C-alpha positions in Angstrom: -137.1 57.9 161.8 -136.1 54.3 162.5 -138.1 51.8 164.4 -135.7 52.3 167.3 -137.1 55.8 167.9 -140.6 54.5 167.9 -139.5 51.9 170.4 -137.9 54.6 172.5 -140.9 56.9 172.3 -143.9 54.6 171.7 -146.5 57.2 172.5 -145.0 60.3 170.9 -142.5 59.1 168.3 -144.6 60.4 165.5 -145.0 63.9 166.9 -143.7 66.5 164.3 -142.5 63.6 162.2 -141.6 65.0 158.7 -141.7 68.5 160.0 -139.5 69.7 162.9 -138.9 66.4 164.9 -135.2 66.7 163.9 -135.2 70.0 165.8 -136.2 68.3 169.0 -133.4 67.4 171.4 -133.4 64.0 173.1 -134.3 65.7 176.3 -137.3 67.4 174.6 -138.4 64.1 173.1 -138.2 62.5 176.6 -140.2 65.4 178.1 -143.0 65.0 175.5 -143.1 61.3 176.0 -143.4 61.8 179.8 -146.2 64.3 179.4 -148.6 61.5 178.6 -150.0 60.2 181.9 -153.1 58.2 180.7 -153.4 56.1 177.6 -156.9 55.1 176.3 -157.8 52.6 173.6 -161.1 52.9 171.7 -162.4 50.0 169.6 -165.4 51.9 168.2 -166.2 55.6 167.5 -166.0 57.4 170.8 -166.3 61.1 171.6 -162.9 62.1 173.0 -164.0 65.6 173.8 -167.4 67.2 173.2 -167.9 70.7 171.8 -168.2 73.2 174.6 -166.8 70.7 177.3 -164.4 72.3 179.7 -160.9 70.9 178.8 -158.3 70.3 181.4 -156.2 68.1 179.2 -155.1 67.7 175.6 -155.0 64.6 173.4 -152.0 63.1 171.5 -153.1 60.6 168.8 -150.9 57.5 169.1 -152.6 55.1 166.7 -155.7 55.3 164.5 -157.6 58.5 163.4 -159.6 61.2 165.1 -162.2 63.4 163.4 -163.0 67.0 164.3 -166.8 67.4 163.7 -169.4 70.1 163.9 -173.2 69.7 163.8 -175.3 72.2 161.8 -179.0 71.7 160.9 -178.9 68.2 162.5 -176.1 67.1 160.2 -172.6 66.2 161.3 -169.7 67.7 159.2 -166.1 66.6 159.3 -164.0 69.7 159.7 -160.6 68.0 160.3 -158.8 64.7 160.4 -156.0 63.9 162.8 -153.3 61.2 162.2 -150.9 59.5 164.6 -148.5 62.1 166.1 -151.0 64.9 166.1 -152.0 66.8 169.3 -155.6 66.7 168.3 -156.7 69.5 170.7 -153.6 71.2 171.9 -155.3 74.5 171.2 -157.8 73.6 174.0 -154.9 74.5 176.4 -155.4 78.2 175.5 -159.2 78.1 174.6 -160.3 75.8 177.5 -163.4 74.8 175.4 -163.5 73.7 171.8 -166.0 74.8 169.2 -166.1 71.3 167.7 -166.2 67.7 168.9 -163.3 65.2 168.6 -164.3 61.6 167.8 -162.2 58.5 167.4 -162.6 56.4 164.2 -162.2 52.6 164.4 -159.4 51.2 166.6 -157.7 54.2 168.1 -155.2 54.8 170.9 -154.8 58.2 172.5 -152.6 59.7 175.2 -153.8 62.4 177.5 -151.7 65.3 178.8 -153.1 67.4 181.7 -152.9 71.2 181.0 -151.2 71.6 184.3 -148.2 69.7 183.0 -148.2 71.6 179.7 -148.1 74.8 181.7 -144.9 73.7 183.4 -143.3 72.9 180.0 -144.3 76.3 178.7 -142.6 78.0 181.7 -139.4 75.9 181.7 -138.7 74.9 178.1 -139.0 77.8 175.6 -137.7 75.9 172.6 -140.1 73.0 173.2 -142.9 75.6 173.7 -142.1 77.0 170.2 -142.3 73.5 168.8 -145.7 72.9 170.5 -146.9 76.2 169.2 -145.6 75.2 165.7 -147.7 72.1 165.8 -150.9 74.1 166.4 -149.9 76.5 163.6 -149.4 73.6 161.3 -152.9 72.4 162.2 -154.2 75.8 161.2 -152.3 75.8 157.9 -153.8 72.4 157.1 -157.2 73.7 158.0 -156.8 76.6 155.6 -155.8 74.2 152.8 -158.9 72.1 153.6 -161.1 75.2 153.2 -159.4 76.1 149.9 -159.9 72.6 148.5 -163.5 72.5 149.6 -164.1 75.8 147.7 -162.5 74.3 144.6 -164.9 71.3 144.5 -167.7 71.5 142.0 -171.2 70.4 142.8 -173.7 68.8 140.5 -176.5 71.1 139.5 
C-alpha cells in the first residue's frame, strides 16, 4: 500500500492491510471509510468501552494502540492488543456487550461506527460483510495464538 492510499483513506487505509485488503474494491474501501462518523483523539489511557457496557457502535483504531483488558482478583490482565487498522470491538455488533474493557494506550486516534450503519452494510454488501467477518475471525485466530504462547511460557519456581 502506497502513501496515496493512506491519503485517500486516512481513517481506514490500514484495515485488512497485509491480509485481504487487496480483495476490497474501491467502492468497498470508500464505504468502510464513510462508515466512520466520529473521530476521537486520546492523549492518555482512556476507557473506550467498559466491560458490560451496552455497545451501539464499534471502534476502528486509526493511530496508536488499544488494549483489551479483564480484571480478576483486583488485577488487570491484558488479553489482547489492537494495532492501527483493527476494528477493536466489531464483535460487539453481534454481542451488544463485551466481556472485557478496551483501553487506549498513549496517543491514540479512533473512529466510531454506529451499529445501525454496519447493519445496512451487512444487508446491502455481502462481499464486504464477508471481509468484516474475516477481520473478526482473524482477531479470534490471533487470540488463540496468544493463549498458546502464554501456555508455552515457563514460570520461575
